[in-house]
C-alpha positions as CSV (number, residue, x, y, z in Angstrom):
1,M,69.1,-33.9,74.5
2,A,67.9,-31.4,76.9
3,I,68.9,-27.5,76.5
4,T,70.3,-26.7,79.1
5,E,71.5,-23.1,78.1
6,L,70.5,-20.2,75.3
7,T,72.9,-18.3,73.8
8,P,72.2,-14.4,74.2
9,E,70.4,-14.3,70.4
10,Q,68.6,-17.2,71.5
11,E,67.5,-15.5,74.6
12,Q,66.6,-12.4,72.6
13,K,64.7,-14.5,70.1
14,L,62.5,-16.1,72.8
15,E,61.9,-13.5,74.7
16,A,60.5,-11.8,71.6
17,N,58.7,-15.1,70.6
18,Y,56.7,-14.8,74.1
19,Q,56.0,-11.0,73.7
20,Q,54.5,-11.8,70.4
21,W,52.1,-14.3,72.2
22,L,51.2,-12.2,75.1
23,K,50.3,-9.5,72.8
24,L,47.8,-12.1,70.6
25,G,46.8,-13.8,74.4
26,L,45.6,-10.2,75.4
27,S,43.9,-9.0,72.0
28,T,40.6,-7.9,72.4
29,D,40.2,-7.9,68.4
30,R,37.0,-9.6,67.0
31,L,38.1,-13.7,65.6
32,D,38.9,-14.2,62.0
33,R,36.6,-16.8,61.5
34,N,37.6,-17.9,58.5
35,A,41.2,-18.5,60.2
36,V,39.6,-20.6,63.4
37,S,37.3,-22.4,61.1
38,Q,40.4,-24.0,58.6
39,A,42.7,-23.9,61.7
40,I,39.7,-26.3,63.5
41,F,39.1,-28.3,60.0
42,D,42.9,-29.1,59.8
43,L,42.6,-30.0,63.2
44,Y,39.7,-32.7,63.1
45,E,41.2,-34.1,59.7
46,V,44.1,-35.0,61.1
47,S,42.7,-36.1,64.3
48,G,40.7,-38.8,62.8
49,Y,37.4,-36.9,62.2
50,K,35.3,-35.3,59.5
51,Q,34.8,-31.8,59.6
52,P,32.4,-30.3,62.5
53,E,29.6,-27.7,62.3
54,I,31.1,-24.7,63.4
55,L,28.9,-22.4,66.0
56,F,30.2,-19.2,67.4
57,F,29.0,-17.3,70.9
58,E,29.9,-14.4,72.4
59,S,31.9,-16.4,75.4
60,P,33.2,-19.2,76.9
61,K,29.4,-19.0,79.2
62,A,27.4,-18.7,76.3
63,C,29.2,-21.7,75.1
64,L,28.2,-23.3,78.3
65,R,24.8,-22.0,78.1
66,A,24.5,-23.7,74.5
67,W,25.7,-26.9,75.5
68,E,23.3,-26.8,78.5
69,E,20.6,-26.1,76.7
70,H,21.2,-28.8,73.8
71,E,22.8,-31.4,75.8
72,G,21.0,-34.5,74.2
73,R,21.4,-33.2,71.3
74,L,25.2,-33.0,71.8
75,N,25.4,-36.1,73.5
76,E,23.7,-38.1,71.1
77,G,26.3,-38.5,68.1
78,H,28.6,-36.0,69.3
79,T,31.1,-37.6,71.6
80,Q,33.2,-34.8,72.9
81,T,36.6,-35.3,71.5
82,S,38.4,-33.5,74.2
83,S,37.9,-30.9,77.4
84,M,37.7,-27.3,76.6
85,L,40.5,-26.1,74.7
86,G,42.2,-22.9,75.4
87,G,43.9,-21.3,72.0
88,V,46.2,-18.9,72.4
89,L,45.5,-18.9,76.7
90,W,46.9,-22.8,76.8
91,C,49.1,-22.5,73.8
92,G,52.6,-22.6,76.2
93,W,53.3,-26.4,74.9
94,E,53.1,-25.5,71.3
95,F,54.9,-22.0,71.8
96,L,58.0,-24.1,73.4
97,Y,58.0,-26.7,70.7
98,D,58.0,-24.3,67.8
99,F,60.7,-22.1,69.4
100,A,63.2,-25.2,70.1
101,R,62.2,-26.7,66.4
102,E,63.2,-22.9,65.5
103,I,66.6,-22.9,66.9
104,K,67.4,-26.5,65.9
105,Q,67.3,-28.0,69.0
106,L,64.3,-30.0,68.1
107,T,64.0,-32.3,65.0
108,L,60.5,-33.6,63.8
109,D,59.6,-35.5,61.1
110,E,57.5,-34.8,58.2
111,K,54.0,-36.0,59.8
112,D,55.3,-34.1,63.8
113,N,56.1,-31.0,61.8
114,K,52.4,-30.6,60.0
115,L,51.0,-31.4,63.5
116,L,52.7,-28.9,65.4
117,D,52.3,-26.4,62.2
118,I,48.1,-27.5,62.9
119,W,48.4,-26.5,66.3
120,L,49.8,-23.2,66.4
121,A,47.3,-22.2,64.1
122,Q,44.8,-23.2,66.0
123,A,46.4,-21.5,69.2
124,R,47.0,-18.3,67.2
125,A,43.3,-18.3,65.9
126,C,41.1,-19.5,68.8
127,H,39.8,-18.3,72.0
128,I,38.5,-20.4,74.3
129,W,36.2,-23.6,72.9
130,F,34.8,-26.9,73.1
131,A,35.3,-30.1,70.9
132,Y,32.9,-32.2,69.9
133,Q,32.8,-35.2,67.1
134,E,30.4,-33.1,65.1
135,V,30.2,-29.8,66.1
136,A,32.6,-27.3,67.9
137,L,31.9,-24.3,70.3
138,I,34.1,-21.4,69.7
139,S,33.8,-18.0,71.9
140,E,34.8,-15.1,70.8
141,R,37.3,-13.1,72.7
142,P,36.9,-10.6,75.2
143,I,36.5,-7.0,75.0
144,E,38.4,-6.5,78.6
145,I,41.3,-8.2,79.9
146,H,43.6,-7.1,82.7
147,I,46.9,-9.0,83.8
148,D,49.6,-7.7,86.5
149,D,53.0,-7.8,85.9
150,R,53.4,-11.7,86.8
151,G,50.6,-12.8,84.0
152,R,47.8,-13.5,85.7
153,L,44.3,-12.1,85.9
154,N,43.9,-8.7,87.7
155,N,42.0,-6.0,88.3
156,T,41.0,-4.6,91.5
157,T,38.6,-1.6,90.0
158,G,36.4,-4.1,87.9
159,P,36.4,-7.4,85.6
160,A,39.3,-8.7,84.6
161,L,37.9,-10.3,81.8
162,A,34.6,-9.2,80.1
163,Y,33.1,-10.5,77.1
164,S,30.4,-8.1,74.5
165,D,27.4,-10.3,76.0
166,G,27.9,-9.2,79.6
167,S,29.6,-12.2,81.5
168,K,32.6,-11.2,83.6
169,L,35.1,-12.9,85.5
170,Y,36.4,-11.3,88.8
171,S,39.9,-11.9,90.0
172,V,43.0,-10.5,92.2
173,G,46.3,-12.0,91.6
174,G,44.9,-14.9,89.8
175,V,42.7,-16.0,92.8
176,R,39.2,-15.8,91.3
177,I,35.9,-14.0,93.4
178,D,33.1,-12.6,93.8
179,G,32.3,-9.8,91.6
180,K,30.8,-8.2,94.3
181,V,33.8,-7.5,96.2
182,I,35.1,-5.3,93.5
183,E,31.6,-3.5,92.6
184,D,30.1,-2.7,95.9
185,P,32.4,-0.6,98.0
186,N,29.9,-1.8,100.7
187,Y,29.6,-5.3,100.3
188,L,32.8,-6.9,102.1
189,S,32.5,-7.1,105.6
190,Y,34.9,-8.9,108.7
191,A,31.8,-11.6,109.1
192,I,32.1,-12.4,104.9
193,I,35.9,-12.9,105.4
194,S,35.7,-15.2,108.6
195,A,32.9,-17.1,106.5
196,E,35.3,-17.9,103.4
197,T,36.8,-21.4,103.8
198,N,39.4,-21.2,100.3
199,Q,42.1,-19.4,102.2
200,E,43.3,-17.9,99.0
201,V,40.2,-16.3,98.3
202,K,40.3,-15.3,101.8
203,R,43.6,-13.9,101.7
204,V,42.8,-11.9,99.0
205,L,39.7,-10.7,100.5
206,M,41.6,-9.5,103.5
207,Q,44.1,-7.1,101.3
208,L,41.0,-5.7,99.7
209,F,39.4,-5.0,103.0
210,G,42.4,-3.5,104.2
211,W,44.7,-5.0,107.1
212,E,44.2,-1.9,110.0
213,K,40.7,-2.4,109.2
214,Y,41.1,-6.5,109.2
215,I,43.3,-6.0,112.6
216,A,40.9,-4.1,114.3
217,Q,37.5,-6.0,113.6
218,S,38.7,-9.3,114.0
219,G,40.3,-9.2,117.7
220,M,43.9,-9.5,116.4
221,H,46.0,-8.8,119.1
222,F,49.8,-7.2,119.4
223,I,52.4,-10.4,119.8
224,Q,55.7,-9.0,119.0
225,K,58.1,-5.6,117.8
226,D,61.5,-5.9,116.5
227,D,63.6,-4.3,113.5
228,F,61.6,-6.1,111.2
229,G,58.0,-4.9,112.1
230,E,55.0,-5.4,114.0
231,L,53.8,-9.2,114.4
232,Y,50.2,-9.6,114.9
233,G,48.1,-12.4,115.2
234,I,44.6,-14.4,116.0
235,D,44.6,-18.1,117.1
236,D,40.6,-18.4,116.3
237,G,39.3,-20.1,113.5
238,P,40.7,-23.7,112.2
239,I,43.5,-21.8,110.6
240,P,45.6,-19.5,112.4
241,I,46.6,-15.9,111.0
242,R,49.8,-13.8,111.8
243,V,50.7,-10.4,110.1
244,V,53.3,-8.1,110.1
245,K,53.2,-4.4,109.8
246,V,56.4,-3.6,108.3
247,R,57.8,0.4,107.2
248,N,59.0,1.1,104.0
249,S,62.7,2.2,104.5
250,S,62.5,4.7,101.6
251,A,60.6,8.0,102.8
252,E,58.2,9.4,100.6
253,P,58.6,13.2,99.2
254,D,56.9,14.7,102.3
255,G,59.4,13.2,104.6
256,S,56.5,10.3,105.6
257,F,57.0,6.6,105.8
258,K,54.3,4.2,104.4
259,Y,53.3,1.3,106.3
260,Y,52.5,-2.1,104.5
261,Y,50.9,-5.6,105.9
262,L,52.8,-9.2,105.1
263,K,50.5,-12.2,106.0
264,G,53.5,-15.0,106.7
265,R,53.4,-18.2,108.3
266,T,50.6,-19.5,111.0
267,D,53.1,-20.3,113.7
268,A,55.5,-16.9,113.2
269,K,56.6,-16.0,116.9
270,T,58.4,-12.9,115.7
271,A,58.0,-10.5,113.0
272,K,61.8,-11.3,111.8
273,E,60.6,-14.8,111.0
274,C,57.0,-13.5,109.6
275,V,58.8,-11.6,107.1
276,A,61.3,-14.5,106.5
277,S,58.4,-16.8,105.4
278,T,56.7,-14.5,102.5
279,F,60.4,-15.0,101.3
280,G,60.0,-18.7,101.9
281,V,63.1,-18.7,104.6
282,S,63.9,-18.9,108.2
283,A,64.5,-16.5,110.3
284,E,67.9,-17.6,110.7
285,Q,68.2,-17.7,107.1
286,Y,66.6,-13.9,105.9
287,N,69.7,-11.5,107.3
288,P,69.1,-8.2,104.3
289,A,72.1,-6.6,103.5
290,I,69.8,-4.0,101.8
291,E,66.8,-2.8,102.3
292,T,64.5,-1.2,99.2
């Protein structure tokens, strides 16, 4: 039977469990290699494989480098048993099944209970790893990890993810970007933004570049103004761009007001329509009673 509603006690338990897993996912402690080895041995055994050779590396990139350097050896009698595994980073289903079992909303037989316990042990013990029939490549945890309030990898001043061997991943709002954008304040330019073909990356680059600079350098023209802000746009390129400049309704301590820029629907004709599109509604549906 599907779970359609939780009691207050169950909601509290779910939140507590989530925070425990989040803390584990954000851990920068070194792996407990004995726990990792045991979890992987158990997982291989229950999957019908013999115990693999376990090799530890300082990062997922180092694991991939090892695979590339020894591709022939790994492919010869070392069939990949699955794709990359995320350990605690990809524990969503294990977490939910375990919670459902804990609140007595999921009944498993002895075999499936054991299998779930093994997957949970793997998730708790491991970071990213790669499974082959006779060898497992294990990455250490990062030494730095940064997320935003939505749980997405995010850092505008450095790497969002960094490992002890120097490998890094740069991300803003969950969108992976070139590290030079973050590390070199003089790198980003209107030309680089214009040349970017991935629209999510382009949006982030615009945000980091600054909308006032982008509007000035791109040749964006003023389109319309109403009580919701000022609408600017440019139709050059494959996808038109619409940006609305809005004023924070709350004054700063010195009495001044901050302005923000929102990127909205590419065919917006009014500032209100552009603002409404950022909430996923039409201009007719967007009628906020209270501004914050």
